NUDOLUM-473526 format. One record per residue (C-alpha): residue number from 1; residue in one letter; x, y negated, z negated. Coordinates in nm, 3 decimals. Each point is the difference from the previous one (the first is absolute). Layout:
@nuse NUM; tido A; x X; y Y; z Z .
...
END
This chain:
@nuse 1; tido M; x -0.056; y -1.216; z 2.390 .
@nuse 2; tido P; x -0.185; y -0.334; z -0.020 .
@nuse 3; tido M; x 0.001; y -0.161; z -0.341 .
@nuse 4; tido P; x -0.335; y -0.105; z -0.142 .
@nuse 5; tido R; x -0.100; y -0.361; z -0.035 .
@nuse 6; tido G; x -0.218; y -0.143; z -0.271 .
@nuse 7; tido E; x -0.176; y 0.193; z -0.269 .
@nuse 8; tido T; x -0.067; y 0.373; z -0.010 .
@nuse 9; tido I; x -0.211; y 0.198; z -0.248 .
@nuse 10; tido V; x 0.175; y 0.328; z -0.076 .
@nuse 11; tido L; x -0.153; y 0.298; z -0.178 .
@nuse 12; tido T; x 0.274; y 0.219; z -0.151 .
@nuse 13; tido L; x -0.060; y 0.367; z -0.078 .
@nuse 14; tido N; x 0.243; y 0.197; z -0.214 .
@nuse 15; tido S; x -0.120; y 0.359; z -0.021 .
@nuse 16; tido G; x 0.068; y 0.277; z -0.248 .
@nuse 17; tido S; x -0.137; y 0.351; z -0.029 .
@nuse 18; tido S; x -0.277; y -0.109; z -0.239 .
@nuse 19; tido S; x 0.005; y -0.379; z 0.011 .
@nuse 20; tido L; x 0.003; y -0.289; z 0.243 .
@nuse 21; tido K; x 0.148; y -0.338; z -0.086 .
@nuse 22; tido F; x -0.118; y -0.290; z 0.211 .
@nuse 23; tido G; x 0.048; y -0.372; z 0.037 .
@nuse 24; tido L; x -0.141; y -0.279; z 0.212 .
@nuse 25; tido Y; x 0.254; y -0.270; z 0.085 .
@nuse 26; tido R; x -0.002; y -0.331; z 0.184 .
@nuse 27; tido V; x 0.330; y -0.021; z 0.186 .
@nuse 28; tido D; x 0.166; y -0.267; z 0.210 .
@nuse 29; tido A; x 0.355; y -0.106; z 0.075 .
@nuse 30; tido S; x 0.061; y -0.143; z -0.347 .
@nuse 31; tido R; x -0.202; y 0.211; z -0.245 .
@nuse 32; tido V; x -0.155; y 0.333; z -0.090 .
@nuse 33; tido E; x -0.301; y -0.078; z -0.219 .
@nuse 34; tido A; x -0.188; y 0.279; z -0.179 .
@nuse 35; tido L; x -0.377; y -0.039; z 0.017 .
@nuse 36; tido F; x -0.121; y 0.328; z -0.146 .
@nuse 37; tido T; x 0.186; y 0.310; z -0.123 .
@nuse 38; tido G; x -0.102; y 0.327; z -0.157 .
@nuse 39; tido E; x 0.005; y 0.377; z -0.003 .
@nuse 40; tido A; x -0.249; y 0.279; z 0.058 .
@nuse 41; tido D; x 0.065; y 0.325; z -0.188 .
@nuse 42; tido F; x -0.145; y 0.339; z 0.086 .
@nuse 43; tido S; x 0.086; y 0.363; z -0.058 .
@nuse 44; tido G; x -0.245; y 0.197; z 0.210 .
@nuse 45; tido E; x -0.279; y -0.045; z -0.253 .
@nuse 46; tido S; x -0.336; y -0.154; z 0.084 .
@nuse 47; tido T; x 0.078; y -0.322; z -0.191 .
@nuse 48; tido G; x 0.304; y -0.223; z 0.034 .
@nuse 49; tido Q; x 0.118; y -0.317; z -0.168 .
@nuse 50; tido Y; x 0.098; y -0.330; z 0.152 .
@nuse 51; tido H; x 0.130; y -0.330; z -0.129 .
@nuse 52; tido A; x 0.077; y -0.323; z 0.180 .
@nuse 53; tido N; x 0.130; y -0.345; z -0.086 .
@nuse 54; tido D; x -0.092; y -0.331; z 0.154 .
@nuse 55; tido A; x 0.329; y -0.185; z 0.041 .
@nuse 56; tido H; x -0.178; y -0.334; z -0.055 .
@nuse 57; tido G; x -0.106; y 0.068; z -0.356 .
@nuse 58; tido G; x -0.327; y 0.183; z 0.042 .
@nuse 59; tido A; x -0.097; y 0.272; z -0.246 .
@nuse 60; tido P; x 0.152; y 0.343; z 0.073 .
@nuse 61; tido T; x -0.234; y 0.244; z 0.172 .
@nuse 62; tido T; x -0.016; y 0.360; z -0.121 .
@nuse 63; tido G; x -0.240; y 0.285; z 0.047 .
@nuse 64; tido S; x -0.077; y 0.364; z 0.065 .
@nuse 65; tido V; x -0.140; y 0.101; z 0.338 .
@nuse 66; tido S; x 0.004; y 0.297; z 0.231 .
@nuse 67; tido I; x 0.362; y 0.010; z 0.115 .
@nuse 68; tido R; x 0.096; y 0.356; z 0.090 .
@nuse 69; tido D; x 0.285; y -0.065; z 0.241 .
@nuse 70; tido Q; x 0.191; y -0.257; z 0.204 .
@nuse 71; tido R; x -0.292; y -0.049; z 0.239 .
@nuse 72; tido D; x -0.233; y -0.095; z -0.287 .
@nuse 73; tido A; x 0.269; y -0.227; z -0.144 .
@nuse 74; tido I; x 0.022; y -0.197; z 0.325 .
@nuse 75; tido G; x -0.377; y -0.041; z -0.005 .
@nuse 76; tido Q; x 0.009; y -0.130; z -0.357 .
@nuse 77; tido I; x 0.274; y -0.248; z 0.087 .
@nuse 78; tido E; x -0.202; y -0.127; z 0.296 .
@nuse 79; tido A; x -0.303; y -0.045; z -0.228 .
@nuse 80; tido L; x 0.207; y -0.182; z -0.263 .
@nuse 81; tido L; x 0.141; y -0.246; z 0.252 .
@nuse 82; tido A; x -0.342; y -0.072; z 0.146 .
@nuse 83; tido G; x -0.163; y -0.026; z -0.342 .
@nuse 84; tido H; x 0.247; y -0.266; z -0.113 .
@nuse 85; tido G; x -0.045; y -0.210; z 0.312 .
@nuse 86; tido L; x 0.360; y 0.041; z 0.107 .
@nuse 87; tido P; x 0.119; y -0.065; z 0.355 .
@nuse 88; tido P; x 0.015; y 0.313; z 0.213 .
@nuse 89; tido P; x 0.346; y 0.133; z 0.081 .
@nuse 90; tido T; x 0.152; y -0.058; z 0.340 .
@nuse 91; tido V; x 0.274; y 0.262; z -0.039 .
@nuse 92; tido I; x 0.052; y 0.299; z -0.230 .
@nuse 93; tido G; x 0.343; y 0.096; z -0.136 .
@nuse 94; tido H; x 0.082; y 0.344; z -0.137 .
@nuse 95; tido R; x 0.282; y 0.124; z -0.220 .
@nuse 96; tido I; x 0.131; y 0.315; z 0.168 .
@nuse 97; tido V; x 0.254; y 0.195; z -0.202 .
@nuse 98; tido H; x 0.167; y 0.188; z 0.286 .
@nuse 99; tido G; x -0.006; y -0.037; z 0.378 .
@nuse 100; tido G; x 0.217; y 0.301; z 0.072 .
@nuse 101; tido P; x 0.295; y -0.015; z 0.240 .
@nuse 102; tido K; x -0.182; y -0.197; z 0.273 .
@nuse 103; tido L; x -0.168; y -0.280; z -0.194 .
@nuse 104; tido G; x 0.267; y -0.206; z -0.168 .
@nuse 105; tido R; x -0.137; y -0.353; z 0.037 .
@nuse 106; tido H; x -0.317; y -0.174; z -0.114 .
@nuse 107; tido C; x -0.243; y 0.006; z 0.292 .
@nuse 108; tido I; x -0.353; y -0.046; z 0.130 .
@nuse 109; tido I; x -0.195; y 0.326; z -0.032 .
@nuse 110; tido D; x -0.123; y 0.153; z 0.326 .
@nuse 111; tido D; x -0.088; y 0.355; z 0.101 .
@nuse 112; tido E; x 0.363; y 0.092; z 0.062 .
@nuse 113; tido V; x 0.102; y -0.128; z -0.345 .
@nuse 114; tido L; x -0.279; y 0.212; z -0.151 .
@nuse 115; tido R; x 0.134; y 0.306; z 0.182 .
@nuse 116; tido Q; x 0.351; y -0.066; z -0.130 .
@nuse 117; tido L; x -0.131; y -0.047; z -0.354 .
@nuse 118; tido K; x -0.183; y 0.330; z 0.019 .
@nuse 119; tido A; x 0.319; y 0.167; z 0.122 .
@nuse 120; tido A; x 0.189; y -0.154; z -0.294 .
@nuse 121; tido I; x -0.225; y 0.159; z -0.268 .
@nuse 122; tido P; x 0.263; y 0.267; z -0.089 .
@nuse 123; tido F; x 0.233; y -0.283; z -0.106 .
@nuse 124; tido A; x -0.251; y -0.137; z -0.254 .
@nuse 125; tido P; x -0.283; y 0.249; z -0.054 .
@nuse 126; tido L; x -0.115; y -0.172; z -0.320 .
@nuse 127; tido H; x -0.034; y -0.344; z 0.157 .
@nuse 128; tido L; x -0.072; y 0.013; z 0.373 .
@nuse 129; tido P; x -0.331; y 0.196; z 0.010 .
@nuse 130; tido P; x -0.184; y -0.253; z -0.221 .
@nuse 131; tido A; x 0.164; y -0.288; z 0.188 .
@nuse 132; tido L; x -0.126; y 0.139; z 0.333 .
@nuse 133; tido T; x -0.350; y 0.038; z -0.144 .
@nuse 134; tido I; x 0.009; y -0.363; z -0.110 .
@nuse 135; tido I; x 0.110; y -0.120; z 0.345 .
@nuse 136; tido R; x -0.277; y 0.194; z 0.174 .
@nuse 137; tido S; x -0.260; y -0.115; z -0.254 .
@nuse 138; tido A; x 0.111; y -0.361; z 0.041 .
@nuse 139; tido R; x -0.043; y 0.036; z 0.378 .
@nuse 140; tido E; x -0.358; y 0.113; z -0.060 .
@nuse 141; tido R; x -0.084; y -0.271; z -0.253 .
@nuse 142; tido F; x 0.183; y -0.283; z 0.177 .
@nuse 143; tido P; x -0.021; y 0.090; z 0.371 .
@nuse 144; tido G; x 0.222; y -0.198; z 0.231 .
@nuse 145; tido L; x 0.224; y -0.145; z -0.272 .
@nuse 146; tido P; x 0.374; y 0.048; z 0.058 .
@nuse 147; tido Q; x 0.170; y 0.215; z -0.261 .
@nuse 148; tido V; x 0.366; y -0.013; z -0.098 .
@nuse 149; tido A; x 0.218; y 0.279; z -0.142 .
@nuse 150; tido C; x 0.254; y -0.129; z -0.252 .
@nuse 151; tido F; x 0.251; y 0.273; z -0.077 .
@nuse 152; tido D; x 0.180; y 0.056; z -0.328 .
@nuse 153; tido T; x 0.290; y 0.140; z 0.200 .
@nuse 154; tido T; x 0.060; y -0.304; z 0.224 .
@nuse 155; tido Y; x 0.213; y -0.192; z -0.249 .
@nuse 156; tido H; x 0.242; y 0.295; z -0.011 .
@nuse 157; tido A; x 0.005; y 0.059; z 0.377 .
@nuse 158; tido N; x 0.360; y -0.120; z 0.040 .
@nuse 159; tido L; x 0.166; y 0.195; z -0.279 .
@nuse 160; tido P; x 0.367; y 0.067; z 0.078 .
@nuse 161; tido D; x 0.071; y 0.351; z 0.121 .
@nuse 162; tido V; x 0.176; y 0.100; z -0.322 .
@nuse 163; tido A; x -0.329; y -0.055; z -0.183 .
@nuse 164; tido R; x -0.248; y 0.093; z 0.274 .
@nuse 165; tido V; x 0.146; y 0.329; z 0.127 .
@nuse 166; tido L; x -0.077; y 0.313; z -0.201 .
@nuse 167; tido P; x 0.264; y 0.278; z -0.022 .
@nuse 168; tido L; x -0.186; y 0.233; z 0.237 .
@nuse 169; tido P; x 0.076; y 0.145; z 0.346 .
@nuse 170; tido R; x -0.018; y -0.246; z 0.288 .
@nuse 171; tido A; x -0.299; y 0.180; z 0.158 .
@nuse 172; tido L; x -0.214; y -0.064; z -0.307 .
@nuse 173; tido R; x 0.115; y -0.360; z -0.026 .
@nuse 174; tido A; x -0.106; y -0.052; z 0.361 .
@nuse 175; tido E; x -0.355; y 0.085; z -0.104 .
@nuse 176; tido G; x -0.011; y -0.300; z -0.229 .
@nuse 177; tido I; x 0.103; y 0.171; z -0.323 .
@nuse 178; tido Q; x 0.183; y -0.285; z -0.172 .
@nuse 179; tido R; x -0.026; y -0.243; z -0.288 .
@nuse 180; tido Y; x -0.287; y -0.240; z 0.063 .
@nuse 181; tido G; x -0.046; y -0.172; z -0.336 .
@nuse 182; tido F; x -0.325; y -0.139; z -0.135 .
@nuse 183; tido H; x -0.152; y -0.287; z -0.203 .
@nuse 184; tido G; x 0.130; y -0.224; z 0.276 .
@nuse 185; tido L; x -0.300; y -0.234; z -0.018 .
@nuse 186; tido S; x 0.064; y -0.044; z -0.371 .
@nuse 187; tido C; x 0.368; y -0.074; z 0.068 .
@nuse 188; tido E; x -0.093; y -0.252; z 0.268 .
@nuse 189; tido S; x -0.241; y -0.172; z -0.240 .
@nuse 190; tido V; x 0.271; y -0.022; z -0.267 .
@nuse 191; tido L; x 0.243; y -0.161; z 0.242 .
@nuse 192; tido H; x -0.268; y -0.244; z 0.113 .
@nuse 193; tido Q; x -0.052; y -0.105; z -0.362 .
@nuse 194; tido L; x 0.374; y -0.047; z -0.050 .
@nuse 195; tido G; x 0.011; y -0.245; z 0.290 .
@nuse 196; tido A; x 0.282; y -0.088; z 0.233 .
@nuse 197; tido D; x 0.278; y -0.032; z -0.258 .
@nuse 198; tido I; x 0.018; y 0.363; z -0.107 .
@nuse 199; tido P; x 0.303; y 0.167; z -0.159 .
@nuse 200; tido S; x 0.214; y 0.220; z 0.221 .
@nuse 201; tido R; x -0.035; y 0.323; z -0.203 .
@nuse 202; tido I; x -0.346; y 0.096; z -0.127 .
@nuse 203; tido V; x -0.151; y 0.319; z -0.137 .
@nuse 204; tido I; x -0.380; y 0.022; z 0.016 .
@nuse 205; tido A; x -0.156; y 0.255; z -0.236 .
@nuse 206; tido H; x -0.360; y 0.062; z 0.106 .
@nuse 207; tido L; x -0.133; y 0.203; z -0.290 .
@nuse 208; tido G; x -0.355; y 0.132; z 0.000 .
@nuse 209; tido N; x -0.169; y 0.334; z 0.051 .
@nuse 210; tido G; x 0.226; y 0.007; z 0.304 .
@nuse 211; tido A; x 0.346; y -0.140; z -0.070 .
@nuse 212; tido S; x 0.309; y -0.089; z 0.199 .
@nuse 213; tido V; x 0.323; y -0.198; z -0.030 .
@nuse 214; tido T; x 0.138; y -0.199; z 0.294 .
@nuse 215; tido A; x 0.337; y -0.167; z 0.058 .
@nuse 216; tido V; x -0.030; y -0.332; z 0.185 .
@nuse 217; tido K; x 0.304; y -0.178; z 0.141 .
@nuse 218; tido G; x -0.037; y -0.332; z 0.176 .
@nuse 219; tido G; x -0.376; y 0.052; z 0.003 .
@nuse 220; tido K; x 0.018; y 0.339; z 0.174 .
@nuse 221; tido S; x -0.060; y 0.349; z -0.134 .
@nuse 222; tido I; x 0.323; y 0.198; z 0.007 .
@nuse 223; tido D; x -0.110; y 0.300; z -0.209 .
@nuse 224; tido T; x -0.306; y 0.122; z -0.184 .
@nuse 225; tido S; x -0.088; y 0.291; z -0.225 .
@nuse 226; tido M; x -0.290; y 0.154; z 0.195 .
@nuse 227; tido G; x 0.089; y 0.204; z 0.306 .
@nuse 228; tido L; x -0.193; y 0.180; z 0.274 .
@nuse 229; tido T; x -0.319; y -0.019; z -0.206 .
@nuse 230; tido P; x -0.123; y -0.194; z -0.304 .
@nuse 231; tido S; x 0.068; y 0.308; z -0.215 .
@nuse 232; tido G; x 0.374; y -0.060; z -0.046 .
@nuse 233; tido G; x 0.209; y -0.224; z -0.221 .
@nuse 234; tido V; x -0.085; y -0.077; z -0.362 .
@nuse 235; tido I; x -0.247; y 0.195; z -0.214 .
@nuse 236; tido M; x -0.356; y -0.123; z 0.062 .
@nuse 237; tido G; x -0.348; y 0.046; z -0.145 .
@nuse 238; tido T; x -0.071; y 0.336; z 0.163 .
@nuse 239; tido R; x 0.293; y 0.032; z 0.244 .
@nuse 240; tido T; x 0.330; y 0.169; z -0.076 .
@nuse 241; tido G; x 0.233; y -0.254; z 0.157 .
@nuse 242; tido D; x 0.334; y 0.146; z 0.106 .
@nuse 243; tido L; x 0.022; y 0.373; z -0.062 .
@nuse 244; tido D; x 0.264; y 0.265; z 0.065 .
@nuse 245; tido P; x -0.115; y 0.158; z 0.330 .
@nuse 246; tido G; x 0.101; y 0.332; z -0.148 .
@nuse 247; tido V; x -0.298; y -0.032; z -0.234 .
@nuse 248; tido L; x -0.232; y -0.004; z 0.300 .
@nuse 249; tido V; x 0.178; y 0.298; z 0.156 .
@nuse 250; tido Y; x -0.033; y 0.189; z -0.329 .
@nuse 251; tido L; x -0.372; y -0.077; z -0.031 .
@nuse 252; tido T; x -0.061; y 0.106; z 0.359 .
@nuse 253; tido R; x 0.192; y 0.325; z -0.035 .
@nuse 254; tido E; x -0.081; y 0.104; z -0.357 .
@nuse 255; tido K; x -0.340; y -0.161; z -0.067 .
@nuse 256; tido K; x -0.130; y 0.036; z 0.358 .
@nuse 257; tido L; x -0.108; y -0.365; z 0.023 .
@nuse 258; tido D; x -0.108; y -0.099; z 0.350 .
@nuse 259; tido A; x 0.023; y -0.352; z 0.145 .
@nuse 260; tido A; x -0.336; y -0.114; z -0.139 .
@nuse 261; tido M; x 0.079; y 0.133; z -0.347 .
@nuse 262; tido M; x 0.344; y -0.160; z 0.009 .
@nuse 263; tido E; x -0.147; y -0.334; z 0.104 .
@nuse 264; tido D; x -0.253; y 0.017; z -0.281 .
@nuse 265; tido L; x 0.274; y 0.078; z -0.252 .
@nuse 266; tido V; x 0.244; y -0.268; z 0.118 .
@nuse 267; tido D; x -0.250; y -0.280; z 0.056 .
@nuse 268; tido R; x -0.292; y 0.059; z -0.239 .
@nuse 269; tido R; x 0.106; y 0.210; z -0.300 .
@nuse 270; tido S; x 0.353; y -0.115; z -0.081 .
@nuse 271; tido G; x 0.168; y -0.323; z -0.109 .
@nuse 272; tido L; x -0.122; y -0.160; z -0.322 .
@nuse 273; tido L; x -0.309; y 0.222; z 0.004 .
@nuse 274; tido G; x 0.200; y 0.318; z 0.036 .
@nuse 275; tido I; x 0.259; y -0.092; z -0.264 .
@nuse 276; tido S; x -0.246; y -0.124; z -0.260 .
@nuse 277; tido G; x -0.304; y 0.217; z 0.057 .
@nuse 278; tido V; x -0.189; y -0.311; z -0.111 .
@nuse 279; tido G; x -0.051; y -0.213; z 0.310 .
@nuse 280; tido S; x 0.163; y -0.210; z 0.268 .
@nuse 281; tido D; x -0.091; y -0.342; z -0.144 .
@nuse 282; tido M; x 0.285; y -0.160; z -0.193 .
@nuse 283; tido R; x -0.247; y -0.170; z -0.236 .
@nuse 284; tido Q; x -0.139; y 0.338; z -0.099 .
@nuse 285; tido L; x 0.351; y 0.133; z -0.056 .
@nuse 286; tido H; x 0.085; y -0.293; z -0.230 .
@nuse 287; tido Q; x -0.310; y 0.078; z -0.207 .
@nuse 288; tido S; x 0.093; y 0.367; z -0.028 .
@nuse 289; tido A; x 0.376; y -0.041; z -0.048 .
@nuse 290; tido P; x 0.006; y -0.055; z -0.381 .
@nuse 291; tido T; x -0.131; y 0.353; z -0.059 .
@nuse 292; tido N; x 0.075; y 0.176; z 0.329 .
@nuse 293; tido P; x 0.362; y 0.089; z 0.082 .
@nuse 294; tido D; x -0.087; y 0.085; z 0.360 .
@nuse 295; tido A; x -0.145; y -0.348; z 0.054 .
@nuse 296; tido Q; x 0.317; y -0.147; z -0.154 .
@nuse 297; tido L; x 0.209; y 0.211; z 0.238 .
@nuse 298; tido A; x -0.200; y -0.111; z 0.302 .
@nuse 299; tido I; x 0.052; y -0.367; z -0.086 .
@nuse 300; tido G; x 0.370; y 0.055; z -0.067 .
@nuse 301; tido M; x 0.051; y 0.190; z 0.326 .
@nuse 302; tido F; x -0.179; y -0.268; z 0.198 .
@nuse 303; tido C; x 0.222; y -0.277; z -0.140 .
@nuse 304; tido Y; x 0.311; y 0.215; z 0.046 .
@nuse 305; tido S; x -0.095; y 0.073; z 0.362 .
@nuse 306; tido V; x -0.061; y -0.367; z 0.084 .
@nuse 307; tido R; x 0.319; y -0.112; z -0.174 .
@nuse 308; tido K; x 0.204; y 0.254; z 0.201 .
@nuse 309; tido Q; x -0.148; y -0.126; z 0.325 .
@nuse 310; tido I; x 0.063; y -0.364; z -0.091 .
@nuse 311; tido A; x 0.360; y 0.088; z -0.084 .
@nuse 312; tido A; x 0.036; y 0.177; z 0.334 .
@nuse 313; tido M; x -0.133; y -0.303; z 0.183 .
@nuse 314; tido I; x 0.241; y -0.226; z -0.188 .
@nuse 315; tido A; x 0.281; y 0.218; z 0.135 .
@nuse 316; tido V; x -0.145; y -0.024; z 0.353 .
@nuse 317; tido L; x -0.017; y -0.380; z -0.033 .
@nuse 318; tido D; x 0.349; y -0.025; z -0.150 .
@nuse 319; tido G; x -0.143; y -0.190; z -0.296 .
@nuse 320; tido I; x -0.327; y -0.160; z -0.102 .
@nuse 321; tido D; x -0.140; y -0.354; z -0.022 .
@nuse 322; tido L; x -0.369; y 0.065; z -0.065 .
@nuse 323; tido I; x -0.232; y 0.280; z -0.108 .
@nuse 324; tido V; x -0.374; y -0.042; z 0.067 .
@nuse 325; tido F; x -0.261; y 0.213; z -0.175 .
@nuse 326; tido T; x -0.335; y 0.028; z 0.177 .
@nuse 327; tido G; x -0.293; y 0.242; z 0.029 .
@nuse 328; tido G; x -0.246; y 0.093; z -0.274 .
@nuse 329; tido I; x 0.258; y 0.134; z -0.247 .
@nuse 330; tido G; x 0.274; y -0.240; z 0.105 .
@nuse 331; tido E; x -0.222; y -0.305; z -0.050 .
@nuse 332; tido N; x -0.180; y 0.103; z -0.319 .
@nuse 333; tido D; x 0.212; y 0.237; z -0.209 .
@nuse 334; tido A; x 0.261; y -0.188; z -0.204 .
@nuse 335; tido E; x 0.107; y 0.315; z -0.184 .
@nuse 336; tido I; x 0.087; y 0.178; z 0.325 .
@nuse 337; tido R; x 0.189; y -0.302; z 0.137 .
@nuse 338; tido A; x 0.202; y -0.025; z -0.322 .
@nuse 339; tido A; x 0.085; y 0.371; z 0.000 .
@nuse 340; tido I; x 0.117; y -0.012; z 0.362 .
@nuse 341; tido C; x 0.210; y -0.312; z -0.046 .
@nuse 342; tido A; x 0.152; y 0.116; z -0.329 .
@nuse 343; tido G; x 0.224; y 0.235; z 0.198 .
@nuse 344; tido L; x 0.114; y -0.266; z 0.245 .
@nuse 345; tido A; x 0.202; y -0.228; z -0.225 .
@nuse 346; tido W; x 0.316; y 0.114; z 0.181 .
@nuse 347; tido A; x -0.138; y -0.174; z 0.313 .
@nuse 348; tido G; x -0.053; y -0.327; z -0.185 .
@nuse 349; tido V; x -0.371; y 0.055; z -0.069 .
@nuse 350; tido A; x -0.129; y -0.149; z -0.325 .
@nuse 351; tido L; x -0.367; y -0.056; z -0.077 .
@nuse 352; tido D; x -0.155; y -0.268; z -0.217 .
@nuse 353; tido G; x -0.223; y 0.208; z -0.227 .
@nuse 354; tido S; x -0.267; y -0.263; z -0.059 .
@nuse 355; tido R; x -0.023; y -0.092; z 0.368 .
@nuse 356; tido N; x -0.026; y 0.365; z 0.094 .
@nuse 357; tido R; x -0.277; y 0.066; z -0.251 .
@nuse 358; tido A; x -0.187; y -0.309; z 0.123 .
@nuse 359; tido G; x 0.033; y 0.116; z 0.361 .
@nuse 360; tido D; x 0.158; y -0.326; z 0.110 .
@nuse 361; tido N; x 0.112; y -0.041; z 0.359 .
@nuse 362; tido Q; x 0.366; y 0.005; z -0.106 .
@nuse 363; tido I; x 0.070; y 0.253; z -0.274 .
@nuse 364; tido S; x 0.380; y 0.000; z 0.004 .
@nuse 365; tido D; x 0.201; y -0.173; z -0.268 .
@nuse 366; tido P; x 0.138; y -0.339; z 0.110 .
@nuse 367; tido G; x 0.350; y 0.143; z -0.040 .
@nuse 368; tido S; x -0.067; y 0.312; z 0.209 .
@nuse 369; tido R; x 0.229; y 0.030; z 0.302 .
@nuse 370; tido C; x -0.285; y 0.165; z 0.188 .
@nuse 371; tido K; x -0.338; y -0.174; z 0.011 .
@nuse 372; tido V; x -0.307; y 0.219; z -0.066 .
@nuse 373; tido L; x -0.345; y -0.108; z 0.119 .
@nuse 374; tido V; x -0.353; y 0.136; z -0.019 .
@nuse 375; tido L; x -0.200; y -0.081; z 0.314 .
@nuse 376; tido P; x -0.342; y 0.123; z 0.114 .
@nuse 377; tido S; x -0.022; y 0.239; z 0.291 .
@nuse 378; tido Q; x -0.208; y -0.198; z 0.250 .
@nuse 379; tido E; x -0.047; y 0.268; z 0.264 .
@nuse 380; tido D; x -0.347; y -0.117; z 0.103 .
@nuse 381; tido K; x 0.114; y -0.360; z 0.038 .
@nuse 382; tido Q; x 0.289; y 0.125; z 0.215 .
@nuse 383; tido I; x -0.244; y 0.202; z 0.211 .
@nuse 384; tido A; x -0.210; y -0.313; z 0.051 .
@nuse 385; tido S; x 0.303; y -0.198; z 0.111 .
@nuse 386; tido L; x 0.118; y 0.272; z 0.240 .
@nuse 387; tido S; x -0.349; y 0.043; z 0.143 .
@nuse 388; tido W; x -0.018; y -0.373; z 0.068 .
@nuse 389; tido A; x 0.334; y 0.017; z 0.179 .
@nuse 390; tido L; x -0.108; y 0.294; z 0.218 .
@nuse 391; tido Y; x -0.357; y -0.117; z 0.067 .
@nuse 392; tido P; x 0.007; y -0.038; z 0.379 .
@nuse 393; tido Q; x -0.269; y -0.262; z 0.057 .
@nuse 394; tido G; x 0.008; y -0.226; z -0.304 .
@nuse 395; tido A; x -0.291; y -0.186; z -0.151 .
@nuse 396; tido A; x -0.219; y -0.242; z 0.185 .
END
């Protein structure tokens, strides 16, 4: 595919079920410059919230407007860009969580890609329907602009068979039932920040409402905690993470849960929310923990779950040179980072307490055999870069 020449203005769209993150970037061969970033929040009510930041020092923009769904959110973003006199985008890049078995590489979106994304909804029923709505709405609001699908699964596309293949009959595996892995855009952004001289053995812990742990060897993903869907792996905000399949069989047989009820239980009512009965937000759990044993348990189980996965990845890597914490919890919660790392001293992990509390880039003790870093997850910046690379015509 032809590489673009000169400067391209990329609008990135990162959709959730009730929010839409966006960014406008100026991209060329040597830089990805943020011009305007923000988020529109909605929950099906008549009024939604938005906030945006001018990357060149202008005052933040916030407000309440009629944002009922993804379509309204796209309209608000278009109005914000125009109202701030920003250059119009020439390409739109989307974060797509799952492409199913037939879409494994970042690509230009056409009608066939849309059909494949629709077919892949069973692989990510929480994420793909809102993403498809955003793509269609962007087509309406920005007719004629090329759109790019940037997949969270692409970074993990070449997992070795011992990690990729699930222990199921061959006929099911042939239908694409395998480990896909997620948070790939976040992993790619971390590696980009590390630069060319990266350690051989890295564990990336992307910890947020969704959380995963990935083993990286020589810059490539060789194993990761999430599997067929983003529901597996470590305990998450509302998702179970790994669960004895016998539990699901029991609930189907004894509690008569159908597929929709099971999906709701596994993806929306479990995890930190289910354990604590308080909420899925780690900040809320910290506030409740001093007087609420269930909140304490939820925090402890989360740290225990992440530590187990990091230890497993250390075994996969045959040692460890670097651990990177990223994602909302990973970047901002010193208490969680300390609790996870406290059980990894056997692997040569030692934190510097003051650096960790300050949220410094490097939080490991100078004498630690394994370096520990905190780096931002720059998914949107990665989307902008990938969209530039795939943009077929380039800028004038």
